[in-house]
C-alpha positions in Angstrom: 125.7 46.7 83.7 121.9 47.9 84.2 121.1 50.1 87.1 119.4 48.7 89.9 117.8 51.9 91.0 114.0 52.3 90.3 113.1 54.4 87.3 111.5 57.0 89.6 114.6 57.2 91.7 116.8 57.7 88.7 114.4 60.5 87.4 114.5 62.2 90.7 118.3 62.2 91.0 118.5 63.5 87.4 116.0 66.4 88.2 117.8 67.2 91.4 121.1 67.5 89.6 119.6 69.7 87.1 117.9 71.9 89.7 121.2 72.0 91.7 123.0 73.3 88.5 120.2 75.7 87.6 120.3 77.2 91.2 124.0 77.5 91.2 124.0 79.3 87.8 121.3 81.7 89.2 123.5 82.4 92.3 126.6 83.0 90.2 124.9 85.3 87.9 123.4 87.3 91.0 126.7 87.6 92.8 129.3 88.1 90.0 127.8 88.7 86.7 124.5 90.4 87.1 123.4 91.8 83.6 119.6 92.3 84.3 117.8 94.2 86.8 114.2 94.5 87.9 112.7 98.1 88.1 109.4 98.8 89.7 107.2 101.7 90.1 104.0 101.7 92.4 101.0 103.3 91.0 98.7 104.4 94.1 95.0 104.0 94.6 94.5 106.8 97.1 95.8 110.4 97.7 98.2 111.5 100.7 95.0 112.2 102.5 93.7 108.6 102.2 91.0 109.7 99.7 90.4 107.3 96.6 91.7 108.6 93.4 89.1 110.0 90.9 87.4 107.2 88.9 89.9 105.7 86.3 93.0 107.7 87.5 94.9 104.7 88.8 94.2 102.6 85.6 95.3 105.6 83.5 98.5 105.9 85.3 99.2 102.2 85.4 99.0 102.4 81.6 101.2 105.4 81.3 103.7 103.7 83.7 103.7 100.6 81.6 104.3 102.5 78.5 107.1 104.5 80.1 108.7 101.3 81.2 108.2 99.7 77.9 109.8 102.8 76.2 112.8 102.8 78.5 113.2 98.9 78.9 111.3 97.3 76.1 108.6 95.9 78.3 106.6 95.9 81.4 104.1 93.8 83.5 101.4 95.3 85.9 100.9 93.3 89.3 97.8 94.1 91.2 98.7 94.1 94.7 96.3 93.3 97.6 97.2 95.9 100.1 100.1 98.4 100.6 100.9 100.7 103.5 103.2 103.7 103.8 103.8 105.3 107.3 103.9 109.1 106.7 105.6 111.1 109.7 102.9 113.7 109.3 99.9 111.6 108.4 100.5 108.2 109.9 99.4 105.0 108.0 98.4 105.6 104.4 96.8 102.3 103.1 96.6 101.6 99.4 95.6 99.0 96.7 98.8 99.6 94.7 99.5 98.5 91.1 103.3 97.5 90.7 104.6 98.0 87.2 107.6 96.0 86.7 110.2 95.9 84.1 113.2 93.8 83.3 116.3 96.1 82.5 119.6 95.3 81.0 122.6 96.6 82.9 123.4 99.1 80.1 119.9 100.4 80.3 119.8 100.8 84.0 123.3 102.5 84.0 122.1 105.2 81.5 121.6 108.4 83.4 119.2 109.7 80.7 117.0 106.7 81.3 117.0 107.0 84.9 116.3 110.7 84.7 113.4 110.0 82.5 112.0 107.4 85.0 112.4 109.8 88.0 110.7 112.6 86.0 107.8 110.4 85.3 107.6 109.4 89.0 107.8 113.0 90.1 104.9 113.9 87.6 102.8 111.0 89.0 103.5 112.1 92.5 102.6 115.7 92.0 99.5 115.0 89.8 98.1 112.2 92.2 98.6 114.3 95.2 101.2 111.7 96.8 103.4 112.3 99.7 106.0 109.8 97.8 106.1 107.5 95.0 108.2 104.3 95.3 110.7 103.2 92.8 112.7 100.0 93.2 115.9 98.8 91.6 116.2 95.1 92.5 116.2 95.4 96.3 117.1 99.2 96.4 114.2 101.4 97.4 113.8 105.1 96.4 111.1 107.1 97.6 110.5 110.1 95.2 109.2 113.0 97.5 110.0 116.2 95.7 
């Protein structure tokens, strides 16, 4: 017997069902079988005294960060943020035009201690050379400020 529902209604129901299954699959992966992670490092535009970095410094460090994450996790994407802020206990608000470098990492890559040590060493080097109070690394929704 043919359906009495309009073609648009049938299509909408089919899309809703597929969207629901898709969403349920994502939730299942996130809760129980998470194999991939997002790693992010923030490349600043200013130093710890709110002074702009020298011309080209942010772009060079963004490129180096992309290459480091590509070496560690096979790829990276740069995202230009509009504004960022860090509240220093000593200096108050530090405003920035941060570039976020993001990479998708497999569970086996993110759980490799040598990989994490290489990433932290890179962040420490950037912190020191760009005169930062801290450099932010994120692992999914876990924040780590590299301060030393």
